[in-house]
C-alpha positions in Angstrom: -54.8 95.1 -0.5 -55.4 91.8 1.0 -58.3 91.7 3.9 -55.7 89.9 6.6 -53.6 93.0 5.8 -55.9 95.8 6.0 -57.5 93.8 9.5 -54.3 94.3 10.9 -53.5 98.0 10.2 -56.8 98.5 11.8 -55.7 96.8 14.6 -52.3 98.3 14.5 -54.2 101.7 14.1 -52.1 103.1 11.8 -52.8 106.6 12.3 -51.7 106.5 15.5 -48.6 104.6 15.0 -47.4 107.4 12.1 -49.0 110.0 14.7 -46.0 108.4 17.1 -43.3 108.7 14.6 -44.5 111.9 13.9 -43.8 112.8 17.7 -40.2 111.3 17.5 -39.9 113.9 14.6 -41.0 116.9 16.4 -38.6 116.0 19.7 -35.8 115.9 17.5 -36.5 118.8 15.9 -37.2 121.2 18.9 -34.1 119.8 20.4 -32.2 120.2 18.3 -33.5 121.5 14.8 -31.9 118.4 13.4 -34.0 115.6 11.5 -31.0 114.0 9.6 -30.3 111.4 11.7 -30.0 108.0 11.3 -30.8 107.3 14.7 -33.9 109.6 14.5 -35.3 107.4 11.8 -34.7 104.1 14.0 -36.6 105.8 17.0 -39.4 107.0 15.1 -40.0 103.2 13.3 -39.7 101.9 16.7 -42.3 104.2 17.8 -44.4 102.8 15.2 -43.6 99.1 15.9 -44.1 100.0 19.9 -47.6 101.4 19.4 -48.6 98.4 17.0 -48.0 96.2 20.2 -49.8 97.9 22.5 -52.9 98.4 20.4 -52.6 94.8 19.0 -52.1 93.2 22.3 -55.1 95.6 23.8 -57.3 94.5 21.6 -56.5 90.6 22.1 -57.6 91.6 25.4 -60.8 93.5 25.0 -62.2 91.3 22.6 -65.6 90.8 24.8 -65.7 94.7 25.8 -65.2 95.4 22.0 -68.4 93.0 21.0 -70.2 96.1 23.0 -68.2 99.2 22.2 -66.9 98.9 19.0 -68.5 95.5 17.1 -67.0 96.5 13.7 -63.4 96.1 14.7 -61.5 93.4 13.5 -61.3 90.9 16.4 -65.3 90.9 17.7 -66.1 91.1 13.5 -64.5 88.1 12.7 -62.2 89.7 9.9 -59.3 87.9 11.7 -58.3 85.6 14.2 -56.9 86.2 17.9 -53.7 84.1 16.8 -52.8 86.0 13.9 -53.1 89.4 15.9 -51.1 87.5 18.9 -47.8 86.7 16.2 -48.2 90.3 15.0 -48.1 91.8 18.3 -45.1 89.6 19.9 -43.3 90.4 16.2 -43.9 94.5 16.8 -42.8 94.5 19.9 -39.4 92.7 19.1 -39.2 94.9 16.7 -40.0 98.0 18.2 -37.4 97.2 21.0 -34.6 96.4 18.7 -35.1 99.4 16.5 -35.2 101.5 19.7 -31.4 100.0 20.6 -30.4 100.6 17.1 -31.0 104.3 17.6 -30.0 104.5 20.6 -28.9 101.6 23.3 -30.6 103.7 26.2 -33.8 103.9 24.7 -33.7 99.9 23.6 -33.7 99.4 27.9 -36.0 101.9 28.1 -38.1 100.3 25.4 -38.2 96.9 27.3 -39.7 99.0 30.4 -42.5 100.8 28.0 -43.3 97.5 26.5 -43.7 95.7 29.9 -46.1 98.4 31.4 -48.0 98.4 28.0 -48.6 94.9 28.8 -48.8 95.3 32.4 -51.6 97.8 31.1 -53.7 95.9 29.2 -53.6 93.1 31.8 -54.7 94.9 34.8 -54.0 98.6 35.1 -56.3 99.1 32.5 -59.3 98.7 34.8 -57.9 100.5 37.6 -59.3 104.4 37.4 -57.3 107.0 36.9 -53.9 104.7 36.8 -54.5 103.4 33.4 -55.5 106.9 31.8 -52.6 108.5 32.8 -50.2 104.9 32.0 -51.4 105.6 28.5 -51.0 109.5 28.9 -47.5 108.8 28.7 -47.1 105.9 27.0 -48.0 108.3 24.5 -46.3 111.3 24.9 -42.7 109.6 24.9 -42.1 110.0 21.3 -41.2 113.5 22.0 -38.6 112.1 24.3 -37.6 109.6 22.3 -36.9 112.1 19.4 -35.2 114.3 21.6 -32.5 111.6 22.9 -31.7 110.7 19.8 -29.9 114.3 19.0 -28.6 114.4 22.8 -31.1 117.0 24.0 -33.2 114.5 26.9 -34.2 117.9 28.6 -35.8 119.2 25.9 -37.8 116.0 25.7 -39.0 115.9 28.8 -40.3 119.3 28.5 -42.5 118.4 25.6 -43.4 115.2 27.9 -44.6 117.9 30.2 -46.8 119.2 27.7 -47.8 116.5 26.1 -48.9 114.2 29.2 -52.0 116.4 30.1 -53.6 116.8 27.0 -53.6 113.0 26.7 -54.9 112.3 29.6 -57.8 114.7 28.9 -58.2 112.6 25.7 -58.6 109.2 28.0 -60.7 110.9 30.1 -62.9 111.8 27.3 -62.6 108.5 25.9 -63.8 106.9 29.2 -66.7 108.9 29.0 -67.6 108.0 26.0 -67.4 104.2 26.7 -68.7 104.7 30.0 -71.4 101.9 29.2 -69.7 99.5 27.7 -66.9 99.5 30.0 -69.4 99.1 33.2 -69.2 95.5 33.1 -65.8 94.7 32.9 -63.7 98.0 33.9 -64.2 100.1 37.0 -62.9 103.5 34.9 -63.0 106.9 35.9 -66.8 108.1 35.5 -67.9 104.5 36.8 -66.0 105.5 39.9 -66.0 109.0 40.4 -69.3 110.1 38.2 -69.1 111.8 35.2 -69.2 115.7 37.1 -66.3 114.7 38.8 -64.3 113.1 35.4 -65.5 115.9 33.3 -63.8 118.4 36.1 -60.6 116.6 35.8 -61.1 117.1 31.8 -60.8 120.7 32.6 -57.9 120.1 35.2 -55.9 118.4 32.6 -56.2 120.9 30.0 -55.7 123.9 32.3 -52.0 121.9 32.8 -51.7 121.1 29.3 -52.0 125.0 28.6 -49.7 126.4 31.5 -46.9 123.7 30.2 -47.1 124.6 26.7 -47.1 128.4 27.5 -43.9 127.7 30.1 -42.1 126.8 26.6 -42.8 129.8 25.1 -41.2 133.3 26.2 -43.8 136.2 26.0 -42.5 136.9 22.5 -42.6 134.0 21.4 -43.8 132.7 18.3 -45.5 129.6 19.9 -47.8 131.6 21.6 -49.7 133.0 18.1 -48.9 129.4 15.8 -50.6 127.8 19.6 -54.1 129.1 19.1 -55.6 126.3 17.0 -54.7 123.6 19.1 -56.1 125.5 22.1 -59.4 126.2 20.1 -59.7 122.8 19.7 -59.0 121.8 23.1 -62.0 124.5 24.0 -64.4 122.6 21.5 -63.2 119.5 22.9 -63.9 119.9 26.4 -67.3 121.9 25.6 -68.4 118.4 24.0 -67.3 116.2 27.2 -68.7 119.1 29.4 -71.9 118.7 27.6 -71.9 114.8 27.6 -71.7 114.5 23.5 -69.5 112.4 22.4 -66.3 112.8 19.9 -64.5 114.8 22.4 -61.6 112.1 22.0 -61.0 112.9 18.5 -61.1 116.8 18.7 -58.8 116.3 21.3 -56.0 114.2 19.1 -56.5 117.0 16.5 -55.7 119.5 19.0 -52.1 117.3 19.5 -51.5 117.6 15.7 -52.1 121.3 15.6 -49.9 121.8 18.9 -47.0 119.9 17.1 -47.2 121.7 14.3 -46.6 124.9 16.1 -43.7 123.7 17.9 -42.4 122.7 14.7 -43.4 126.5 13.3 -42.2 127.9 16.1 -39.0 126.7 16.5 
């Protein structure tokens, strides 16, 4: 694989892009047990493109921060030029909106707003304590809604978004705890504004909301209560690391989301 292609894949966070596509299919499955529609495939590809845009554009604006926090990433290391990443991000945004519109015109209009919010996040909201975290949590949760819309199950999609937002918010807070030193000259993140103890307390609150909303999807006799156990265990492990001031919690939170997605599929 050419070096530039590898670098662009890293900039796009291809793993996260694929997780977004899987989220679309989870939303469609939860909404109607239907994975066969061409609209769902288009929405999944749109989710990949939109995630790519968000990550690429954010990396462009965070080069100086990444020189301290993530110096091996393609842009701060010089492995790829900013102009190439800017073109890559623009193509991804256009493709994402077009594919979403093909899936459902309503999703196309929504995706225009999503791209605008992603842009606003990278240019300003990322520097606002908690607001930036909440924006990312919402955007990362939208693939479930996209998938549900393609099978005409909007309410089911909104229910999944309500589950996912608190978990993504906890992960974002954990990331801000890990990156506080690198962020200090550039951003006023939650640990820097509220302090580390308050930010850790918010992680616990967010996880409590996640468990509440997840259990709200599961009647007392639902298999989801059983299948969700691995996700809950991973959440406990992640929060324990965050509360102890140890790094690595964000990866555990991401793994917990994957486990929760698997539980939703298995329980349906």
